[in-house]
N, C-alpha and C positions, 0 to 999 in steps of 0.2 A: 863150880864147874870150871874147868880149865880148857882153853882153846889151844890146840896144838896145830901148827902150820909147818908143813914140810915143803921145802924147796928142792927141786932137783936141777942139777946143772949137767948139761951134756947134749946128746943128740935129740933133737925135737922132731925128727922125721917120723911119720906114722909107720907103724909096723904093719905087716900083712893082715894081721887080725883086726887092726883098727880102720881099715879101708871100708867105707860105706858101700852098700850094695849098688847104689846108683852111679858111682864113679868108677872109671876104669882103674884096674889095679896096676901096680908098678910092673907086673910081669906080663901085662896084656900086650899083644902084638899090635902094630899100627893098623892092620886091617880090621882087627876086632874093635878097636876104638872107633874107626871110621864108620862101622856099621851101626854104632849106637848113636851117632850124630846125624842130624838131618842134613841132607845134601842141599846146598843153596841152588836156587834156580838161576840159570845163566841169564844175564841181562839181555834185553832185546836190543838189537843193533839199531842205531839211529843214523839216518841218512840226511843229506842236504836236500830238502824237498823243493827249494827254490834257488838254484844257483843263479848267479848274476855274472855279467860280463867281466867284472873285476876278479872273479874266481879263476879265470882262464888267461893264459898267454899263448900267443902264436908266434912261431918263428918260421922262416921260409927256407926251404931246401931247394937250391937250384938243381934241376935235373937235366936241363938243356940250355945251351947258350950259343947263339950264332951271331957274330959281330960283322959289321960291314964297314970297317974303317971309320971315317968321320960321320957316316950315316947312322951310327948307333948299333943297337943289338936287339935281337928277338930272344927273349928269355922265357923259359918255362919253369915255374916254381910250384912246389907242393907244400901245404901247411903241415907243421908239426905242432900239435897242441899239448899244453901242459895244464893240469888242474892243480890249484893251490888252495882249495877251500878247506875250512876247518873240519868239516865232516865229509865222509866219503859220499860219492854219488850213489843213488839208488840203482843197482844193477838191473832192475826190472823196468827202468824208464829210459826213453830215448830223448835226446835233446838236439835241437837245431842250433848251431853256433854260427852266427853271422860275423864275418870279419872283413876288414877293409885293408887292401894292399896299397901302399904308398911307394912312389918312386918311378912310376911309369911316365913316359912323356905325354901320355893322353890324360893324366890325372889319376885319381884313385879308382880302384876297381873293387867292387863289393862281391863277395862270394859267401856261400853257405855250405857248411859241412854237417854231417849227421853223426852223432856220437851215441852208441848203444853198448850195453853190457859193460859200462865204465871204460872200456878200452878199444872197442871196434869203431873205427873212424872211416866214414865214406865221404869222398870229396872228388871234385874234378880239378885237375891241374890248371893253374892259371897261366895263360900265355899273354905276354905283354912286350911292349917295345920301350927301349930306353934310348936317350939321346947320346949316351956314352957308355963305354964298357965299365966305367967306374961308378955307375949309378948305384946308390944304396937303396935296397928294397927292404921295406919293413911292413909289418902287419899288426893290426890291433883288433881285438874282439870288441864288437859294438853291441851285440845282443845275444841273449840265450833264451830259447823257448822250449818248453816241454812239448814233445810230439805226442799226440793222443792215441 
């Protein structure tokens, strides 16, 4: 008994007749292929459930300034808050953000603003006095609490 082995050299791509019934054919449209595959479920969005003071920075915008020569100035400032946490804030939660304003001649001033829907900010402008028109006003977030 003799064993005969035939080798073929050339194109090894499957022909239309050799495509199995479960795999999409070479002539299938992308939409036909997509309907045979399962659609992956969208991942659930993850939020920062416990933001801390270090996740926020506050800068001050001067909205009014009245100076009286060597007697100093009365200045009105408004907070501009930035969030730098790794995860987004939950849009369904509200947060109270307490911050401290430095640079007033009377010492630091503590204020609180309310943040809701990730972007809506409620606050009262801060009115303060400085000993000079060149006083540098700064602010720092000191506490963040979820409002119930």
